[in-house]
C-alpha positions as CSV (number, residue, x, y, z in Angstrom):
1,X,120.6,163.0,46.9
2,X,121.6,166.7,46.7
3,X,119.6,169.3,48.5
4,X,117.4,171.4,46.1
5,X,118.1,175.1,46.6
6,X,115.0,177.2,45.8
7,X,115.1,180.7,44.4
8,X,111.8,180.9,42.5
9,X,113.5,180.9,39.1
10,X,114.9,177.5,38.0
11,X,113.2,174.6,39.7
12,X,113.0,171.7,37.2
13,X,110.4,169.0,36.8
14,X,113.0,166.4,37.8
15,X,113.7,168.3,41.0
16,X,109.9,168.3,41.7
17,X,109.9,164.6,41.4
18,X,113.0,164.3,43.6
19,X,111.5,166.3,46.4
20,X,107.9,164.9,46.1
21,X,108.7,161.2,45.7
22,X,112.3,160.7,46.7
23,X,112.3,163.1,49.7
24,X,115.2,165.3,48.6
25,X,115.7,168.1,51.1
26,X,115.1,171.8,50.1
27,X,116.6,175.1,51.2
28,X,116.4,178.8,50.2
29,X,119.1,180.6,48.3
30,X,120.7,183.6,50.0
31,X,119.2,186.0,47.3
32,X,115.8,184.6,48.1
33,X,116.1,185.2,51.8
34,X,117.0,188.9,51.1
35,X,114.1,189.3,48.6
36,X,111.6,187.7,51.1
37,X,112.8,190.1,53.9
38,X,112.5,193.1,51.6
39,X,108.9,192.3,50.5
40,X,107.9,191.6,54.1
41,X,109.2,195.0,55.1
42,X,106.9,196.7,52.6
43,X,103.8,194.8,53.9
44,X,104.6,195.9,57.5
45,X,105.0,199.5,56.3
46,X,101.7,199.4,54.4
47,X,99.9,198.1,57.4
48,X,101.4,200.8,59.6
49,X,100.5,203.5,57.1
50,X,96.9,202.1,56.9
51,X,97.2,202.0,53.1
52,X,94.3,200.3,51.3
53,X,95.7,197.1,49.8
54,X,93.6,194.1,48.9
55,X,93.9,191.2,51.4
56,X,96.3,193.2,53.6
57,X,94.0,195.9,54.9
58,X,90.8,194.8,53.3
59,X,88.6,191.7,53.2
60,X,88.6,189.1,50.4
61,X,86.5,188.5,47.3
62,X,83.2,190.4,47.6
63,X,84.5,191.9,50.8
64,X,87.4,193.7,49.1
65,X,85.9,197.0,50.0
66,X,85.7,196.3,53.7
67,X,88.6,197.9,55.4
68,X,90.3,195.9,58.2
69,X,92.0,197.5,61.1
70,X,95.5,196.6,62.2
71,X,94.3,194.9,65.3
72,X,92.0,192.6,63.2
73,X,94.7,191.6,60.7
74,X,95.7,188.4,62.5
75,X,92.1,187.2,62.9
76,X,91.5,188.1,59.2
77,X,94.3,185.8,58.1
78,X,93.4,182.9,60.4
79,X,89.8,183.1,59.5
80,X,90.7,183.1,55.8
81,X,92.4,179.8,56.2
82,X,89.9,178.1,58.4
83,X,86.8,179.1,56.4
84,X,88.4,178.3,53.1
85,X,89.4,174.7,54.2
86,X,86.2,173.1,53.1
87,X,87.5,170.4,50.7
88,X,85.8,167.2,49.6
89,X,86.7,163.8,48.3
90,X,89.6,161.5,49.0
91,X,92.9,163.0,50.1
92,X,95.4,163.9,47.4
93,X,98.4,161.4,47.2
94,X,101.2,162.4,49.5
95,X,103.5,163.2,46.6
96,X,101.0,165.8,45.3
97,X,100.6,167.3,48.8
98,X,104.3,167.6,49.1
99,X,104.3,169.1,45.7
100,X,102.0,171.8,46.9
101,X,104.3,172.7,49.7
102,X,107.3,172.7,47.4
103,X,105.8,174.9,44.7
104,X,104.3,177.3,47.2
105,X,107.8,177.7,48.8
106,X,109.3,178.3,45.4
107,X,106.5,180.9,44.5
108,X,107.2,182.7,47.8
109,X,111.0,182.5,47.4
110,X,110.8,185.1,44.6
111,X,110.1,187.8,47.1
112,X,106.9,189.3,45.8
113,X,104.4,187.9,48.3
114,X,105.1,189.6,51.6
115,X,105.6,186.4,53.6
116,X,107.7,186.4,56.7
117,X,110.9,184.4,56.5
118,X,109.8,182.5,59.7
119,X,106.7,181.3,58.0
120,X,108.5,180.2,54.9
121,X,111.0,178.3,57.0
122,X,108.2,176.4,58.7
123,X,107.1,175.1,55.3
124,X,110.6,174.1,54.5
125,X,110.9,172.2,57.7
126,X,107.6,170.4,57.0
127,X,109.0,169.2,53.7
128,X,112.4,168.2,55.1
129,X,111.0,166.5,58.2
130,X,108.2,164.7,56.5
131,X,105.1,166.4,57.8
132,X,102.6,166.2,54.9
133,X,99.2,167.9,55.2
134,X,96.1,165.7,54.5
135,X,94.5,167.7,51.6
136,X,91.1,166.8,50.2
137,X,91.3,166.4,46.4
138,X,88.1,168.3,45.5
139,X,86.9,171.8,46.0
140,X,89.1,174.1,43.9
141,X,87.7,176.2,41.1
142,X,91.2,177.0,39.9
143,X,90.7,180.7,40.5
144,X,91.2,182.6,42.7
145,X,93.9,179.9,42.6
146,X,93.5,176.8,44.6
147,X,92.1,178.4,47.7
148,X,90.5,175.4,49.2
149,X,93.3,172.8,49.0
150,X,96.0,175.3,49.8
151,X,94.0,176.3,52.9
152,X,94.0,172.7,54.1
153,X,97.8,172.8,53.5
154,X,98.2,175.8,55.8
155,X,96.0,174.5,58.6
156,X,98.8,172.2,59.7
157,X,101.1,175.1,60.0
158,X,98.7,176.6,62.5
159,X,98.3,173.4,64.5
160,X,95.0,172.6,62.9
161,X,93.8,170.0,60.3
162,X,95.5,166.7,59.8
163,X,98.9,165.5,58.5
164,X,100.8,162.4,57.5
165,X,103.8,161.7,59.7
166,X,105.9,158.6,59.6
167,X,103.0,156.5,58.2
168,X,100.3,157.8,60.5
169,X,97.5,160.3,60.0
170,X,97.7,162.7,63.0
171,X,96.1,165.9,64.1
172,X,98.1,168.7,62.7
173,X,99.4,169.9,66.1
174,X,100.5,166.4,67.0
175,X,102.3,165.9,63.7
176,X,104.2,169.2,64.1
177,X,105.1,168.4,67.7
178,X,106.5,165.0,66.9
179,X,108.5,166.5,64.1
180,X,109.8,169.2,66.4
181,X,108.4,172.1,64.3
182,X,106.7,175.0,66.1
183,X,103.3,176.0,64.8
184,X,102.8,179.6,63.8
185,X,100.4,182.5,64.0
186,X,99.8,184.3,60.7
187,X,100.6,188.0,60.3
188,X,99.1,190.5,57.9
189,X,98.8,189.3,54.3
190,X,100.3,185.8,55.1
191,X,97.1,183.8,54.8
192,X,96.5,185.2,51.3
193,X,100.1,184.7,50.4
194,X,99.8,181.0,51.3
195,X,96.4,180.0,49.8
196,X,96.0,182.2,46.7
197,X,97.8,180.5,43.8
198,X,97.9,177.6,41.4
199,X,100.0,175.2,43.4
200,X,97.5,172.4,43.8
201,X,96.7,172.1,40.1
202,X,100.4,172.6,39.2
203,X,101.7,170.0,41.7
204,X,99.2,167.4,40.5
205,X,99.7,168.3,36.9
206,X,103.5,168.4,37.1
207,X,103.6,164.8,38.4
208,X,101.1,163.8,35.8
209,X,103.3,165.3,33.1
210,X,106.4,163.4,34.4
211,X,104.4,160.2,34.5
212,X,103.1,160.8,31.0
213,X,106.7,161.1,29.7
214,X,107.5,157.7,31.2
215,X,104.3,156.3,29.7
216,X,105.3,157.5,26.2
217,X,108.6,155.7,26.4
218,X,106.8,152.5,27.7
219,X,104.2,152.9,24.8
220,X,107.0,152.7,22.3
221,X,108.4,149.6,24.0
222,X,104.9,147.9,23.9
223,X,104.5,148.9,20.3
224,X,107.8,147.4,19.4
225,X,106.9,144.1,21.1
226,X,103.7,144.2,18.9
227,X,105.8,144.6,15.8
228,X,107.6,141.4,16.9
229,X,104.3,139.6,17.6
230,X,102.7,140.6,14.3
231,X,105.7,140.3,12.0
232,X,105.4,144.1,11.6
233,X,106.7,145.9,8.5
234,X,109.6,148.2,9.4
235,X,109.7,150.1,6.1
236,X,107.1,152.6,7.6
237,X,109.7,153.5,10.2
238,X,112.4,154.6,7.8
239,X,113.8,158.1,8.6
240,X,113.2,159.4,5.1
241,X,109.4,158.8,5.5
242,X,109.4,161.1,8.6
243,X,111.7,163.7,7.4
244,X,109.0,164.7,4.9
245,X,106.7,165.7,7.7
246,X,109.0,167.2,10.3
247,X,107.0,166.7,13.4
248,X,109.5,166.1,16.2
249,X,107.5,163.5,18.1
250,X,106.7,161.5,15.0
251,X,110.4,161.3,14.1
252,X,111.4,160.5,17.6
253,X,109.0,157.6,17.8
254,X,110.2,156.1,14.5
255,X,113.8,156.3,15.8
256,X,112.8,154.7,19.1
257,X,111.1,151.8,17.3
258,X,114.0,151.2,14.9
259,X,116.4,151.1,17.9
260,X,114.2,148.8,19.8
261,X,113.8,146.4,16.9
262,X,117.4,146.5,15.7
263,X,118.6,142.9,14.8
264,X,115.0,141.5,15.1
265,X,114.4,138.4,13.0
266,X,110.6,138.6,13.5
267,X,109.9,141.8,11.6
268,X,109.4,142.0,7.9
269,X,109.6,144.3,4.9
270,X,106.6,145.3,2.7
271,X,105.6,142.6,0.3
272,X,107.2,139.7,2.2
273,X,104.1,138.7,4.1
274,X,101.7,141.6,3.3
275,X,101.9,145.0,1.8
276,X,100.7,147.1,4.7
277,X,100.2,146.8,8.5
278,X,97.1,148.2,10.3
279,X,97.3,151.7,11.5
280,X,98.1,150.7,15.1
281,X,101.5,149.6,13.9
282,X,102.1,151.5,10.7
283,X,101.0,154.8,12.0
284,X,102.5,154.4,15.5
285,X,105.0,157.2,14.9
286,X,102.3,159.6,13.9
287,X,100.0,158.6,16.8
288,X,102.5,158.3,19.6
289,X,104.4,161.3,18.2
290,X,101.4,163.6,18.3
291,X,101.0,162.8,22.0
292,X,104.7,163.4,22.5
293,X,104.5,166.8,21.0
294,X,101.4,167.6,23.1
295,X,103.1,166.5,26.3
296,X,106.2,168.5,25.4
297,X,104.0,171.6,25.1
298,X,102.4,170.9,28.5
299,X,105.8,170.4,30.1
300,X,106.9,173.8,28.7
301,X,103.9,175.4,30.4
302,X,104.6,173.5,33.7
303,X,108.3,174.7,33.6
304,X,107.0,178.3,33.5
305,X,104.3,177.9,36.1
306,X,106.5,176.2,38.8
307,X,108.7,179.2,38.7
308,X,106.1,181.9,38.6
309,X,104.4,184.3,41.1
310,X,100.8,183.3,41.2
311,X,99.3,185.0,44.3
312,X,97.6,188.3,44.9
313,X,98.3,191.1,45.7
314,X,101.8,191.2,44.4
315,X,104.3,193.3,46.4
316,X,106.8,195.3,44.4
317,X,109.5,196.6,46.7
318,X,111.0,199.0,44.1
319,X,108.0,201.4,44.4
320,X,106.4,200.0,47.6
321,X,103.3,199.0,45.8
322,X,100.9,196.1,46.3
323,X,99.1,195.5,43.0
324,X,95.9,193.4,42.9
325,X,96.1,191.4,39.6
326,X,95.1,188.0,38.3
327,X,98.2,185.8,38.4
328,X,96.3,183.3,40.5
329,X,94.0,182.5,37.6
330,X,94.5,178.9,36.5
331,X,93.6,179.3,32.8
332,X,97.2,179.2,31.5
333,X,97.4,175.7,33.1
334,X,93.8,174.5,32.7
335,X,94.0,174.4,28.9
336,X,97.4,172.5,28.8
337,X,96.2,170.0,31.4
338,X,93.1,169.4,29.3
339,X,95.4,168.9,26.4
340,X,97.5,166.4,28.5
341,X,94.3,164.4,29.1
342,X,93.7,163.9,25.4
343,X,97.3,163.1,24.7
344,X,97.4,160.4,27.3
345,X,94.0,159.0,26.4
346,X,95.1,158.4,22.8
347,X,98.1,156.3,24.0
348,X,95.7,153.9,25.7
349,X,93.3,154.0,22.7
350,X,96.0,152.8,20.2
351,X,97.3,150.2,22.8
352,X,93.9,148.7,23.0
353,X,93.8,148.5,19.2
354,X,97.0,146.5,19.3
355,X,95.6,144.1,22.0
356,X,92.4,143.6,19.9
357,X,94.5,142.8,16.8
358,X,96.3,140.0,18.7
359,X,93.4,138.4,20.5
360,X,91.2,138.4,17.4
361,X,92.0,135.5,15.2
362,X,90.5,137.2,12.2
363,X,93.3,139.8,12.4
364,X,96.2,137.9,14.0
365,X,96.1,134.5,12.4
366,X,96.9,133.2,15.9
367,X,94.6,131.0,18.1
368,X,91.6,132.9,19.3
369,X,92.3,135.0,22.5
370,X,95.9,133.7,22.4
371,X,95.1,130.3,23.9
372,X,95.7,126.8,22.4
373,X,92.8,125.4,24.4
374,X,90.0,127.7,23.3
375,X,86.6,126.7,24.7
376,X,87.7,125.2,28.0
377,X,90.1,128.2,28.3
378,X,89.3,131.8,27.7
379,X,92.9,133.0,27.4
380,X,93.2,136.8,27.1
381,X,89.5,137.4,26.1
382,X,88.6,139.5,29.1
383,X,91.9,141.3,29.2
384,X,90.7,143.1,26.1
385,X,87.4,143.8,27.8
386,X,89.1,145.5,30.7
387,X,91.4,147.5,28.3
388,X,88.3,148.6,26.4
389,X,86.5,149.7,29.6
390,X,89.5,151.8,30.7
391,X,89.8,153.4,27.2
392,X,86.1,154.2,27.4
393,X,86.4,155.7,30.8
394,X,89.3,157.9,29.6
395,X,87.1,159.3,26.9
396,X,84.8,160.6,29.6
397,X,87.6,161.9,31.7
398,X,89.2,163.6,28.7
399,X,86.2,166.0,28.3
400,X,87.8,169.4,28.8
401,X,87.2,170.7,32.3
402,X,88.3,174.2,31.3
403,X,85.2,174.8,29.1
404,X,83.1,175.2,32.2
405,X,83.0,178.2,34.5
406,X,80.7,178.9,37.4
407,X,80.8,182.5,38.9
408,X,81.8,182.7,42.6
409,X,82.1,185.2,45.4
410,X,78.8,186.9,44.6
411,X,80.0,187.5,41.0
412,X,83.3,189.2,41.9
413,X,85.0,186.1,40.6
414,X,82.9,185.6,37.5
415,X,85.2,183.4,35.4
416,X,87.1,180.4,36.9
417,X,89.4,177.9,35.2
418,X,88.5,174.4,36.7
419,X,92.2,173.7,36.1
420,X,92.6,171.6,39.2
421,X,89.9,169.3,37.9
422,X,91.8,169.0,34.7
423,X,95.0,168.2,36.5
424,X,93.3,165.5,38.7
425,X,91.7,164.0,35.6
426,X,95.0,163.9,33.8
427,X,96.5,162.0,36.7
428,X,93.6,159.5,36.7
429,X,93.8,159.0,33.0
430,X,97.5,158.3,33.4
431,X,96.8,155.5,35.8
432,X,94.4,154.0,33.3
433,X,96.9,154.3,30.5
434,X,99.5,152.5,32.6
435,X,97.1,149.6,33.2
436,X,96.3,149.3,29.5
437,X,100.0,149.4,28.6
438,X,100.6,146.6,31.1
439,X,98.1,144.5,29.3
440,X,99.6,145.4,26.0
441,X,103.0,144.2,27.1
442,X,101.6,140.9,28.4
443,X,99.5,140.2,25.3
444,X,102.4,141.1,22.9
445,X,104.7,138.7,24.7
446,X,102.1,135.9,24.5
447,X,101.7,136.7,20.8
448,X,105.5,136.4,20.2
449,X,105.5,133.0,21.9
450,X,102.6,131.6,19.9
451,X,103.8,133.1,16.6
452,X,107.2,131.5,17.0
453,X,110.1,133.6,18.2
454,X,112.9,133.7,15.5
455,X,114.9,136.3,17.4
456,X,114.0,139.6,19.1
457,X,115.6,143.0,18.7
458,X,118.0,144.6,21.1
459,X,115.4,146.5,23.0
460,X,112.5,144.1,22.6
461,X,114.6,141.2,24.0
462,X,115.3,143.2,27.2
463,X,111.6,144.1,27.5
464,X,110.5,140.5,26.8
465,X,112.9,139.1,29.4
466,X,111.7,141.5,32.1
467,X,108.0,140.7,31.4
468,X,108.7,137.0,31.4
469,X,110.6,137.3,34.7
470,X,107.2,137.8,36.5
471,X,104.7,136.8,33.9
472,X,105.0,133.3,32.4
473,X,103.6,132.3,29.0
474,X,100.0,131.4,29.4
475,X,99.2,127.7,28.6
476,X,96.3,126.8,30.9
477,X,94.0,129.5,32.2
478,X,95.1,131.1,35.5
479,X,94.3,134.3,37.5
480,X,95.6,137.0,35.2
481,X,95.3,140.0,37.4
482,X,98.6,139.1,39.1
483,X,100.3,139.1,35.7
484,X,98.8,142.5,34.9
485,X,99.8,143.8,38.3
486,X,103.4,142.7,37.7
487,X,103.5,144.3,34.3
488,X,102.1,147.5,35.7
489,X,104.7,147.4,38.5
490,X,107.6,147.4,36.0
491,X,106.0,150.4,34.4
492,X,105.4,152.2,37.6
493,X,108.8,151.8,39.1
494,X,110.6,152.6,35.8
495,X,112.4,149.3,35.6
496,X,111.1,148.4,32.1
497,X,112.3,151.6,30.6
498,X,115.7,151.4,32.4
499,X,116.3,147.8,31.3
500,X,115.5,148.7,27.7
501,X,117.6,151.8,27.7
502,X,120.5,149.9,29.0
503,X,120.1,147.3,26.3
504,X,120.0,149.8,23.5
505,X,122.8,152.0,25.0
506,X,120.9,155.2,25.4
507,X,117.8,156.9,26.5
508,X,114.5,156.6,24.5
509,X,113.3,159.9,23.0
510,X,110.1,161.5,24.1
């Protein structure tokens, strides 16, 4: 895998995934090295001149009017990190913690933060050598940035805190020692340059967006299998229907379904068996498509944020100024991540509708709960219960975090975004959606078998074959959680989408 060269301007979502999950190495561009050195020179000059610059020669938050002497600057920066590292809850997943390092490096690489090149190189070495800080998931207000989780990230650089290294959780100093990375002492402005920004919410949210894109593809595959299982009417998928509305996601979903169902002998036209399908099939382009458009909007905001300067103060070398602004405020990401939550939740909602239509004999015309031995066997009865429970939980999680704000720092920071909560909830909803889609796949394949398979489409045949590789048709009752786990695994590792895309000769649209 190629090394990802960071310059603060053109990091992509795919590169974020490559570094966070596939351990691609990173490096700095030559232009970034020059910009970092130039901004650091300005900080050193401001300290020498005793200029009043927030967080450089003053305290933080409510203490912004307290002037700090040059000989106190190192203690100021270390104390900032130690006192702000007060997180709660389970640790973030390692990929998200790596994402925080990556996005912080990219933020600093633009050369507006006054960081020393040595400090930046320490972070790069941590990523490349696999030292990942243990970062509690809760405790950020999303403004002034992600102070608490980013401080936990920085602790390891100082030889404090804890870190993952080669499968172990170690004291920060020990992890750095084993990896051969010297710990550092922070200089003026560096603590604030490291912990003041949106990199926790954006790291978590970026990975959630990437996963949502994969789930949207998988949702189309599951829906297509349901068309097969329910003898769905394909007239509603015709391009001319969707050309009259012109929503991109809607049209893309209809095209996906038509490609997946090409050559199917199980689907029908209107009037052959019935005039209309229920909304969970007939309106799938509109439902899935709306979520696609929403996710596309959120991805656009993520693409901006991962290449932005979000700390404070910002150092402008051209006029040697340090301007205290508000780029750390998470509101531009809090609203999109709340939107992402809703878009994801709706995909599980409609998937559960499809499950219910198949297990309910009043709707499906199939044996109740998709078992030929109803009574002694329960079949897929409780699969629908679990899907319904996850969908209900998503409705709670989808409540917007960004509508709340609690003033902090004695009123100096009187509006906060709660964007990190939104990002974490989006990730959690994504896991629930994946589980529901796994059940949707399994139930649809059972419906196909009971209905009588006359011949599947190009894409649905590949999906069916992969599901059946690890999840046999249900005759007598058995432990179904293993089947669900298998179906979820082929969603999580991307093998379902890859198999289908290979069968149809191209990528599914999202």
